C-alpha positions as CSV (number, residue, x, y, z in Angstrom):
1,M,161.3,-46.1,119.3
2,V,158.8,-45.8,116.5
3,K,155.4,-47.2,117.5
4,E,154.4,-50.6,116.2
5,N,152.5,-50.8,112.9
6,P,152.4,-47.1,111.9
7,K,149.6,-46.3,109.5
8,I,150.7,-45.1,106.1
9,L,148.4,-43.8,103.3
10,V,149.4,-44.3,99.7
11,A,147.5,-42.1,97.2
12,D,148.0,-42.6,93.5
13,D,145.6,-42.9,90.5
14,E,147.7,-45.8,89.0
15,L,147.0,-49.2,90.5
16,K,150.4,-50.6,89.7
17,N,152.1,-47.8,91.6
18,I,149.8,-48.3,94.6
19,K,150.6,-52.1,94.5
20,L,154.3,-51.6,94.4
21,L,154.5,-49.1,97.3
22,Q,152.0,-51.3,99.3
23,V,154.1,-54.4,98.9
24,L,157.3,-52.6,99.8
25,L,155.8,-51.0,102.9
26,L,154.0,-54.2,104.1
27,T,157.4,-56.0,104.1
28,K,158.5,-53.6,106.8
29,G,155.4,-54.2,109.0
30,Y,153.6,-51.0,108.2
31,E,149.8,-50.8,108.0
32,V,149.0,-49.5,104.6
33,F,145.8,-47.7,103.4
34,T,145.3,-46.8,99.7
35,A,143.4,-44.1,97.8
36,P,142.9,-43.8,94.0
37,D,142.4,-40.1,94.1
38,G,142.8,-37.0,96.3
39,K,139.2,-36.8,97.6
40,K,139.4,-40.4,98.8
41,A,142.8,-39.7,100.4
42,L,141.3,-36.8,102.5
43,E,138.4,-39.0,103.6
44,I,140.8,-41.7,104.9
45,I,142.9,-39.0,106.6
46,S,139.9,-37.6,108.4
47,S,138.7,-41.1,109.5
48,Q,141.9,-42.8,110.4
49,K,144.9,-41.8,112.6
50,I,147.4,-41.7,109.7
51,D,151.1,-41.3,110.5
52,L,152.4,-40.7,107.1
53,V,151.1,-39.9,103.6
54,L,152.7,-40.8,100.2
55,L,151.1,-38.6,97.6
56,D,151.3,-38.8,93.9
57,V,151.4,-35.3,92.4
58,M,149.5,-36.0,89.1
59,M,146.0,-37.2,90.1
60,P,142.7,-36.3,88.4
61,D,140.2,-33.9,89.9
62,M,142.4,-33.1,93.0
63,N,146.1,-33.3,92.6
64,G,148.7,-34.0,95.2
65,Y,149.5,-30.3,95.8
66,E,145.8,-29.6,96.6
67,V,145.5,-32.6,98.9
68,C,148.7,-31.6,100.8
69,K,147.5,-28.0,101.1
70,A,144.1,-29.1,102.4
71,M,145.8,-31.4,104.9
72,K,148.2,-28.7,106.3
73,A,145.3,-26.2,106.6
74,D,143.5,-28.6,109.0
75,E,144.6,-28.2,112.6
76,K,144.2,-31.9,113.3
77,N,146.3,-33.1,110.3
78,K,148.9,-30.3,109.8
79,F,151.6,-32.3,111.5
80,I,151.2,-35.5,109.5
81,P,154.3,-35.8,107.3
82,V,153.8,-35.9,103.5
83,I,156.2,-37.4,100.9
84,M,155.4,-36.3,97.4
85,V,156.0,-39.1,94.9
86,T,156.1,-38.1,91.2
87,A,157.7,-38.8,87.8
88,L,158.2,-35.0,87.4
89,Q,161.8,-33.9,87.8
90,E,161.5,-30.1,87.4
91,E,163.0,-28.0,90.1
92,S,159.7,-26.0,90.2
93,E,157.8,-29.1,91.2
94,K,160.1,-29.6,94.2
95,I,159.6,-26.0,95.2
96,M,155.8,-26.3,94.8
97,S,155.9,-29.4,97.0
98,M,157.7,-27.4,99.8
99,E,155.3,-24.4,99.4
100,V,152.2,-26.5,100.0
101,G,153.8,-28.1,103.1
102,A,155.3,-31.4,101.9
103,D,158.2,-32.8,103.9
104,Y,160.1,-34.7,101.2
105,F,160.0,-35.3,97.4
106,L,160.7,-38.8,96.0
107,P,161.1,-39.3,92.2
108,K,159.7,-42.2,90.2
109,P,160.7,-44.9,89.8
110,V,160.9,-45.2,93.5
111,N,164.2,-46.5,94.9
112,S,163.2,-48.8,97.8
113,L,166.2,-48.0,100.0
114,E,165.6,-44.3,99.7
115,L,161.9,-44.9,100.3
116,F,162.5,-46.9,103.5
117,A,165.0,-44.2,104.8
118,R,162.6,-41.4,104.1
119,V,159.7,-43.3,105.7
120,R,161.7,-44.1,108.9
121,L,162.8,-40.5,109.2
122,C,159.3,-39.1,108.7
123,L,157.7,-41.5,111.2
124,R,160.4,-40.7,113.8
125,I,159.6,-37.0,113.4
126,K,155.9,-37.7,113.7
127,E,156.4,-39.7,116.8
128,L,158.4,-36.9,118.4
129,Q,155.7,-34.4,117.4
130,D,153.0,-36.6,118.9
131,E,155.0,-37.0,122.2
132,L,155.5,-33.2,122.3
133,M,151.8,-32.5,121.7
134,E,150.8,-35.0,124.4
135,K,153.1,-33.4,126.9
136,Y,151.9,-30.0,125.9
137,D,148.3,-31.0,126.4
138,K,149.1,-32.4,129.8
139,L,151.0,-29.2,130.7
140,K,148.0,-27.1,129.6
141,E,145.7,-29.2,131.7
142,L,148.0,-28.9,134.8
143,D,148.2,-25.1,134.2
144,K,144.5,-24.9,134.0
145,I,144.1,-26.8,137.3
146,K,146.8,-24.5,138.9
147,N,145.0,-21.4,137.7
148,S,141.7,-22.6,138.9
149,L,143.1,-23.4,142.3
150,T,144.9,-20.0,142.4
151,Y,141.8,-18.1,141.4
152,M,139.7,-20.0,144.0
153,I,142.2,-19.4,146.8
154,I,142.8,-15.7,146.0
155,H,139.0,-15.1,145.6
156,D,138.3,-16.7,148.9
157,L,140.9,-14.5,150.6
158,N,138.6,-11.5,150.0
159,N,136.2,-12.6,152.7
160,P,138.7,-12.8,155.7
161,L,140.3,-9.6,154.5
162,A,137.0,-7.8,154.5
163,T,136.5,-9.0,158.0
164,I,139.9,-7.8,159.1
165,S,139.2,-4.4,157.5
166,G,135.9,-4.1,159.3
167,E,137.5,-5.0,162.6
168,L,140.4,-2.6,162.2
169,Q,137.9,0.2,161.4
170,L,135.9,-0.6,164.5
171,L,139.2,-0.8,166.5
172,K,140.2,2.6,165.2
173,V,136.9,4.2,166.1
174,G,136.8,2.6,169.6
175,L,140.4,3.6,170.4
176,D,140.2,7.1,169.1
177,G,141.9,9.3,171.7
178,K,142.9,6.4,173.9
179,I,146.1,5.2,172.2
180,T,149.6,6.6,171.9
181,E,151.2,8.1,168.8
182,E,153.3,5.0,168.3
183,E,150.2,2.8,168.6
184,K,148.5,5.0,166.0
185,K,151.5,4.4,163.7
186,D,151.2,0.7,164.2
187,L,147.5,0.8,163.4
188,G,148.2,2.9,160.3
189,R,150.8,0.4,159.1
190,A,148.2,-2.4,159.5
191,F,145.8,-0.4,157.2
192,V,148.6,0.1,154.6
193,G,149.4,-3.7,154.7
194,L,145.7,-4.5,154.3
195,R,145.4,-2.2,151.3
196,D,148.4,-3.7,149.7
197,L,146.9,-7.2,150.0
198,Q,143.6,-6.1,148.6
199,M,145.4,-4.4,145.7
200,M,147.5,-7.5,145.0
201,I,144.5,-9.8,145.1
202,G,142.6,-7.5,142.7
203,N,145.5,-7.4,140.3
204,L,145.9,-11.2,140.4
205,L,142.3,-11.9,139.7
206,D,142.1,-9.4,136.9
207,V,145.3,-10.6,135.2
208,N,143.9,-14.2,135.4
209,K,140.7,-13.0,133.8
210,M,142.5,-11.1,131.1
211,E,144.7,-14.1,130.2
212,E,141.5,-16.2,129.8
213,G,139.7,-13.5,127.9
214,K,137.0,-13.2,130.5
215,I,137.4,-9.6,131.5
216,N,134.8,-7.1,130.1
217,L,135.6,-3.4,129.9
218,I,132.7,-1.2,130.9
219,R,133.5,1.9,128.9
220,E,132.1,5.4,129.7
221,N,133.1,8.9,128.9
222,F,134.7,10.7,131.9
223,R,137.3,13.3,132.9
224,L,140.7,11.8,133.6
225,T,141.6,14.8,135.7
226,D,138.8,14.0,138.2
227,L,140.0,10.5,138.4
228,A,143.6,11.6,138.9
229,K,142.6,13.8,141.8
230,Q,140.8,10.9,143.5
231,V,144.0,8.8,143.2
232,I,146.1,11.6,144.7
233,D,143.7,12.0,147.6
234,Q,143.7,8.3,148.2
235,M,147.6,8.2,148.3
236,E,148.3,11.4,150.1
237,V,148.1,9.9,153.5
238,T,150.7,7.3,152.7
239,A,153.0,9.9,151.2
240,F,152.6,12.2,154.2
241,K,153.3,9.4,156.7
242,E,156.5,8.4,154.8
243,N,157.6,12.0,154.4
244,K,157.3,12.1,150.6
245,V,155.9,14.7,148.4
246,L,153.0,13.7,146.1
247,S,151.8,16.2,143.5
248,L,149.5,16.5,140.5
249,E,150.1,18.5,137.4
250,I,147.4,18.8,134.7
251,S,147.7,20.8,131.5
252,E,144.8,22.7,130.0
253,N,142.0,21.4,127.8
254,I,142.3,17.7,128.7
255,P,139.5,15.9,126.7
256,L,137.2,13.2,127.9
257,V,138.4,9.6,127.5
258,S,136.2,6.6,126.8
259,A,137.4,3.8,129.1
260,D,136.6,1.6,132.0
261,K,136.7,4.2,134.8
262,E,137.4,1.8,137.7
263,I,140.1,-0.1,135.8
264,I,141.9,3.1,134.8
265,K,141.6,4.3,138.4
266,R,143.3,1.1,139.6
267,V,146.0,1.5,136.9
268,L,146.9,5.0,138.2
269,A,146.7,3.9,141.8
270,N,149.1,1.0,141.0
271,L,151.6,3.2,139.3
272,V,151.5,5.9,142.0
273,Y,151.8,3.4,144.8
274,N,154.7,1.6,143.0
275,S,156.5,4.9,142.7
276,L,155.9,5.9,146.3
277,K,157.1,2.5,147.5
278,F,160.5,2.9,145.7
279,T,161.0,6.6,146.5
280,P,163.1,7.4,149.6
281,S,162.0,9.7,152.4
282,K,161.9,13.4,151.3
283,G,161.6,12.2,147.7
284,S,158.8,13.2,145.3
285,V,156.3,11.6,143.0
286,I,154.5,13.5,140.3
287,L,151.3,12.4,138.5
288,R,151.2,14.5,135.3
289,I,148.5,14.6,132.6
290,T,149.1,16.3,129.3
291,Y,147.4,16.5,125.9
292,K,148.3,17.7,122.4
293,P,145.2,18.0,120.1
294,E,147.3,17.1,117.1
295,D,148.3,13.8,118.6
296,K,144.7,12.8,119.7
297,F,146.2,10.9,122.7
298,V,146.2,11.8,126.4
299,N,149.6,11.3,128.0
300,I,149.8,10.2,131.7
301,Q,153.1,10.2,133.5
302,V,154.1,9.0,136.9
303,K,157.6,10.3,137.7
304,D,159.5,9.6,140.9
305,T,162.9,10.3,142.4
306,G,163.4,6.7,143.5
307,R,166.1,4.1,142.9
308,G,165.6,3.9,139.1
309,I,165.5,0.9,136.9
310,P,168.4,-0.8,135.1
311,E,168.1,-0.4,131.3
312,E,167.9,-4.2,130.7
313,Y,164.8,-4.4,133.0
314,L,162.8,-1.5,131.4
315,E,160.8,-4.0,129.3
316,K,161.0,-7.0,131.7
317,I,159.5,-5.1,134.6
318,F,156.0,-5.5,133.1
319,D,156.3,-9.3,133.1
320,K,154.6,-11.4,135.7
321,F,156.5,-11.8,139.0
322,V,159.7,-10.3,137.6
323,Q,162.4,-9.6,140.1
324,V,165.4,-7.3,139.5
325,E,168.4,-9.2,140.6
326,K,170.6,-6.3,141.7
327,Q,171.1,-4.9,145.1
328,N,169.7,-1.4,146.0
329,V,167.6,-1.4,142.9
330,R,163.8,-1.2,142.8
331,T,162.3,-4.7,142.3
332,G,158.9,-6.1,141.6
333,R,157.6,-9.5,142.6
334,G,153.9,-9.0,142.1
335,L,151.5,-8.3,139.3
336,G,150.9,-4.5,139.7
337,L,152.8,-3.5,136.6
338,T,151.6,-6.6,134.6
339,F,148.1,-5.6,135.5
340,C,148.8,-2.0,134.3
341,K,150.2,-3.1,131.0
342,M,147.5,-5.6,130.2
343,M,144.7,-3.1,131.0
344,V,146.2,-0.2,129.2
345,E,146.7,-2.3,126.0
346,A,143.2,-3.6,126.3
347,H,142.1,0.1,126.0
348,G,144.1,0.5,122.8
349,G,146.9,2.4,124.7
350,K,150.5,1.9,125.4
351,I,152.7,2.0,128.5
352,R,156.5,2.2,128.9
353,A,159.1,2.7,131.6
354,E,162.0,5.0,131.4
355,S,165.0,5.6,133.7
356,E,168.2,7.6,133.4
357,G,170.0,5.3,135.7
358,L,170.4,4.2,139.3
359,D,169.2,6.7,141.9
360,K,167.8,8.9,139.2
361,G,164.2,7.9,139.5
362,A,161.9,6.4,136.9
363,T,159.0,7.6,134.7
364,F,156.1,5.5,133.7
365,T,154.2,6.9,130.7
366,I,150.7,5.8,129.6
367,V,149.3,6.9,126.2
368,L,145.5,6.6,125.9
369,P,143.3,7.5,122.9
370,A,141.4,10.7,123.6
């Protein structure tokens, strides 16, 4: 239902036209405001919660087109419907009305039945827009609360995880030489699980910051090859324990890159870890860095011999919490790849996934400005 007593503004430089429209609208219970010129009309629109504007085209100083254009340029007023009322009948006038954002065009002399029909329709549309915006604002507020709670919970998880890490390290040192090979494997799996949780928490926090525009990149010039070696050293133990081959290939004359060193390191670690996770025993993962001077971009590839990615998921796999709904196919439920995409693009680079099909592995390629 349309709300009671909607507010309608009538702007016209001729008093008789204002009086006629005012009388007609008052008979339907509308609250009517009047303006003799365009400037006064904009003043009323800015001070009152107007639901609909009836604008005469031909007004001195500021015509109806200019008023409508100014209204639609204002974020607060752009959804207020506008009906242009004019004696002009040229097709070009109708087109001009649409171009400045008017919703309808009524010719003079005004037909009362057509006027009432147009007014009812415009007010109904305005009411629906208001309801939609109200729900949207509530949804944004709920989403903000949810994100704040998520951020707080995830951030607070760092403390107990740090305690668990410290205790595991002490346990490992204290039990050195006193436990069986199987117990060593159990302890190793505990460390791997702990690292996974720490990586997931870091990704979630950074994705949240990135979405809110709060993450600051600390750029410095560094050798990408040195960073890649650190990542390989970090992941080699995992690869060895799972009987997988992890290797690094670097072409000659790789230039320095200007980027956030720690962020790029985490991007590479996420990609290598993701590939190791979905590569079977005795499979291989290659981290490859190449550079062509004519391109002025450094190419980073992480190629594996894992399960592969269905073609329809090559783009979706970078979305938050995406899950591939096919059996025996690599899936993702976290934020690792989302984190990679957002951080690479924040550096002015690009990332893409490629796969020749199931069980034929996948290749993730990053292109960064040199």
